[in-house]
Backbone as numpy.savetxt, mean C-alpha at the origin, in Angstrom:
# Nx Ny Nz CAx CAy CAz Cx Cy Cz
10.65 23.62 -15.19 10.17 22.43 -14.00 11.65 22.19 -13.77
11.28 21.60 -12.44 12.94 20.81 -11.94 12.50 19.48 -11.64
13.71 18.67 -12.05 13.34 17.49 -11.48 13.50 16.68 -10.19
12.27 16.09 -9.62 12.53 15.84 -8.06 12.61 14.50 -7.85
13.61 13.77 -6.96 14.22 12.62 -6.73 13.53 12.33 -4.98
12.75 11.29 -5.15 11.90 10.95 -4.03 13.24 10.04 -3.34
13.16 10.01 -2.08 14.03 9.11 -0.72 13.09 7.90 -1.24
14.61 7.12 -0.88 13.29 5.12 -0.61 13.12 5.25 0.39
11.51 4.98 1.03 11.06 4.53 1.70 11.94 3.60 2.44
11.57 3.72 4.14 12.31 2.54 5.04 10.52 1.61 5.91
10.66 0.15 5.00 9.98 -0.18 5.85 9.50 0.05 7.12
10.40 -0.32 7.82 10.58 0.06 9.04 9.89 1.24 9.85
10.16 2.21 9.10 9.32 3.45 9.23 8.10 3.73 9.05
8.07 3.09 8.03 6.22 2.97 7.58 5.36 2.13 8.83
6.46 1.53 9.86 5.05 0.54 10.59 3.62 1.04 10.96
2.95 0.80 11.01 1.49 1.67 11.43 0.49 0.63 10.59
-1.12 0.82 11.47 -2.08 0.61 10.62 -2.69 1.90 9.48
-3.28 1.69 8.27 -3.13 2.49 7.32 -4.93 2.03 6.74
-5.42 3.07 5.91 -6.76 2.39 5.58 -6.67 3.15 4.42
-7.43 2.25 3.69 -7.53 2.73 1.91 -9.44 2.78 1.66
-9.05 3.55 0.44 -10.83 3.60 0.26 -10.74 2.86 -1.17
-11.78 1.38 -1.37 -12.11 1.00 -2.03 -12.70 1.19 -3.40
-12.98 1.27 -4.84 -13.87 1.72 -5.81 -15.17 1.39 -5.69
-15.65 1.01 -4.77 -16.82 0.75 -4.30 -17.06 1.65 -3.33
-16.25 2.35 -2.82 -16.66 3.12 -1.69 -16.39 2.94 -0.22
-16.32 1.59 -0.27 -15.99 0.45 0.94 -14.35 1.04 1.72
-13.89 0.94 2.51 -12.89 0.93 3.60 -12.47 -0.32 3.53
-10.73 -0.50 3.62 -10.09 -1.75 3.79 -8.98 -1.34 5.22
-8.45 -2.20 5.59 -7.24 -1.41 6.87 -6.55 -2.45 6.46
-4.81 -1.91 6.87 -4.01 -2.84 6.91 -2.59 -2.52 8.07
-2.44 -3.14 8.76 -1.29 -2.90 9.57 0.22 -3.24 8.66
1.30 -2.12 8.60 2.31 -2.74 7.96 3.28 -2.91 9.21
3.71 -3.94 9.48 4.77 -4.40 10.36 6.17 -3.69 9.83
7.25 -3.93 11.35 8.47 -3.24 11.09 9.41 -3.85 10.03
9.00 -5.24 10.02 9.49 -6.02 9.08 9.25 -6.28 7.54
8.27 -5.12 7.18 7.70 -4.89 6.00 6.41 -5.72 5.61
6.21 -6.74 6.52 5.13 -7.41 6.29 3.54 -6.60 6.44
2.48 -6.92 5.32 1.19 -6.11 5.49 0.18 -7.62 6.03
-0.52 -6.98 6.87 -1.06 -7.51 7.15 -2.66 -7.60 7.45
-3.78 -8.38 7.24 -5.30 -8.41 6.97 -5.55 -7.25 8.46
-6.32 -6.00 7.96 -6.91 -5.74 9.71 -8.17 -6.22 9.44
-9.25 -5.65 10.60 -10.30 -6.33 10.82 -11.46 -5.40 10.39
-11.33 -4.28 9.57 -12.14 -3.28 9.45 -13.91 -3.72 8.64
-12.98 -4.27 7.74 -13.68 -4.88 6.28 -13.92 -5.79 6.03
-14.92 -6.88 5.68 -14.83 -8.08 4.71 -13.39 -8.47 3.64
-12.91 -6.81 3.02 -11.86 -7.02 2.18 -10.60 -6.97 2.63
-9.30 -8.23 2.96 -8.47 -8.43 3.79 -7.62 -8.54 2.31
-6.64 -7.23 2.70 -5.09 -7.41 2.53 -3.93 -7.58 3.43
-3.35 -8.30 2.64 -2.13 -8.70 2.96 -0.76 -8.80 1.62
0.37 -8.97 1.95 1.83 -9.22 1.52 2.47 -8.89 1.92
3.45 -8.16 1.00 5.28 -7.71 2.15 5.88 -6.60 0.90
6.71 -6.24 1.35 7.48 -4.78 1.17 9.05 -5.49 0.97
9.54 -5.06 0.09 10.76 -5.34 -0.03 11.71 -4.03 -0.82
12.79 -3.97 -0.69 13.91 -3.05 -1.09 13.13 -3.00 -2.72
13.72 -2.10 -3.06 13.45 -2.18 -4.78 14.60 -0.99 -5.32
15.09 -1.58 -6.47 15.75 -0.42 -7.17 15.53 1.09 -7.95
14.12 0.82 -7.94 13.31 2.34 -8.30 13.48 3.28 -7.14
14.23 4.59 -7.33 14.11 5.12 -6.51 12.39 5.22 -6.14
12.80 5.94 -4.48 11.67 6.26 -3.84 10.01 5.28 -3.71
10.60 4.21 -3.85 9.65 2.96 -3.81 10.57 1.98 -2.71
9.07 0.64 -2.83 9.44 -0.15 -2.24 9.28 -1.65 -2.78
9.23 -2.20 -3.26 8.62 -3.68 -4.01 7.60 -4.04 -3.04
6.50 -4.16 -4.04 5.16 -4.61 -2.98 4.80 -6.09 -3.87
4.26 -6.71 -2.78 3.46 -8.17 -3.08 2.29 -8.02 -2.18
0.95 -8.44 -3.11 -0.10 -8.02 -2.14 -1.28 -9.04 -2.79
-1.55 -9.32 -1.92 -2.50 -10.36 -1.86 -3.86 -9.78 -1.21
-5.34 -9.72 -2.17 -6.69 -9.61 -1.38 -7.39 -10.68 -1.88
-8.49 -10.67 -0.76 -9.92 -11.71 -0.60 -10.96 -10.44 -0.40
-11.81 -10.70 -1.04 -13.05 -10.27 -0.55 -13.21 -8.36 -0.74
-12.14 -8.33 -1.66 -12.21 -7.06 -2.13 -12.54 -6.80 -3.37
-13.69 -7.39 -3.81 -14.26 -6.87 -5.03 -13.57 -7.35 -6.29
-13.39 -5.94 -7.20 -12.55 -5.91 -8.47 -11.19 -5.87 -7.93
-10.75 -5.90 -7.23 -8.96 -5.99 -6.63 -8.74 -7.59 -7.21
-7.55 -7.69 -7.67 -6.68 -8.95 -8.40 -6.38 -9.83 -7.24
-6.00 -11.05 -7.26 -6.56 -12.00 -5.59 -5.00 -11.23 -5.56
-3.99 -11.23 -6.41 -2.44 -11.45 -6.09 -2.09 -10.52 -7.46
-1.65 -9.43 -6.71 -0.33 -8.87 -7.66 0.61 -7.94 -7.21
1.44 -7.48 -8.55 3.06 -7.09 -8.03 3.29 -5.32 -8.42
3.90 -5.20 -7.61 4.03 -3.29 -7.68 5.16 -3.05 -7.22
4.95 -1.85 -6.51 5.20 -0.64 -5.60 5.01 0.20 -4.75
5.37 0.22 -3.58 4.67 1.00 -2.69 5.41 2.40 -2.49
4.69 3.52 -2.93 5.18 4.77 -2.95 5.06 5.75 -1.90
5.98 6.35 -1.18 5.60 7.36 -0.33 6.31 8.95 -1.44
5.40 9.73 -1.43 5.47 10.93 -2.07 4.43 12.15 -1.29
5.33 13.03 -1.20 4.44 14.48 -0.30 3.26 14.71 -0.95
3.22 14.75 -2.48 2.15 15.14 -3.30 0.74 14.36 -3.47
0.91 12.92 -2.71 0.05 12.25 -2.50 -1.03 12.67 -1.41
-0.08 13.65 -0.23 -0.77 14.02 1.09 -2.49 14.48 0.38
-3.26 14.34 1.73 -3.17 13.94 3.19 -2.56 12.14 2.73
-2.49 11.59 1.97 -2.19 10.26 1.37 -1.15 10.08 2.34
-0.46 9.22 3.08 0.96 8.32 3.42 1.39 7.64 2.95
0.79 7.07 1.75 1.82 5.93 0.91 0.63 5.67 -0.27
1.27 5.05 -0.99 0.46 4.89 -2.61 0.90 3.66 -3.00
-0.22 2.67 -3.42 0.03 1.34 -3.76 -0.44 1.13 -5.18
0.39 1.15 -5.73 0.73 0.58 -7.48 0.95 -0.81 -7.56
-0.18 -1.47 -8.04 0.06 -2.96 -8.41 -0.66 -3.28 -10.04
-0.30 -4.49 -10.24 -0.97 -5.40 -11.05 -0.81 -6.91 -11.27
-2.28 -7.65 -11.93 -1.86 -9.20 -12.03 -1.22 -9.59 -13.26
-1.24 -7.95 -14.47 -1.54 -8.60 -16.01 -2.48 -7.94 -16.70
-3.56 -8.10 -15.89 -4.62 -7.91 -16.55 -5.57 -6.99 -15.94
-4.84 -6.54 -14.78 -6.02 -5.47 -13.27 -5.17 -4.99 -12.51
-5.39 -3.50 -12.71 -4.45 -2.65 -12.07 -4.87 -2.25 -10.65
-4.05 -2.01 -9.18 -4.26 -1.49 -8.22 -3.69 0.07 -7.99
-4.34 0.75 -7.93 -3.88 1.93 -7.26 -4.66 2.49 -6.18
-4.19 2.04 -4.99 -5.18 2.41 -3.56 -3.79 3.84 -2.93
-4.59 4.75 -2.28 -3.55 5.34 -1.51 -4.32 5.43 -0.24
-3.28 5.15 1.07 -3.42 4.35 2.48 -2.75 6.02 3.40
-4.23 5.85 4.04 -3.93 6.87 4.72 -3.81 6.41 6.47
-2.73 7.11 7.18 -2.26 6.47 8.54 -3.30 6.19 9.29
-3.88 5.90 10.25 -4.27 5.61 11.76 -4.06 6.09 12.68
-4.54 6.91 13.90 -3.46 6.88 14.54 -3.67 5.86 15.40
-2.40 5.80 16.47 -1.98 5.35 17.46 -3.30 5.03 18.21
-3.71 4.05 19.13 -4.21 3.77 20.04 -4.09 3.17 21.40
């Protein structure tokens, strides 16, 4: 097998609205702004927010994720956003933890309206 190198994502290129499926089967949405800011959407009571920044780990952006009303998700977690074609049809993956609980969410791009 051959090693793969992932290109580092650009927060501006990720700007748009995404939907994730939570472990209880409900969905939550969030837009990512061109500045890398994640803001809570209006789809569900689960509100995800946070920010993206450059990261030294190839193929990732640093992720600061806050959640409210999201069941078992930690209220605040740090980790990475990954963009990898192997996660398709998901557009991105959020991997984070708060030292006790982990977050592993796949984000699916919503078409612009």
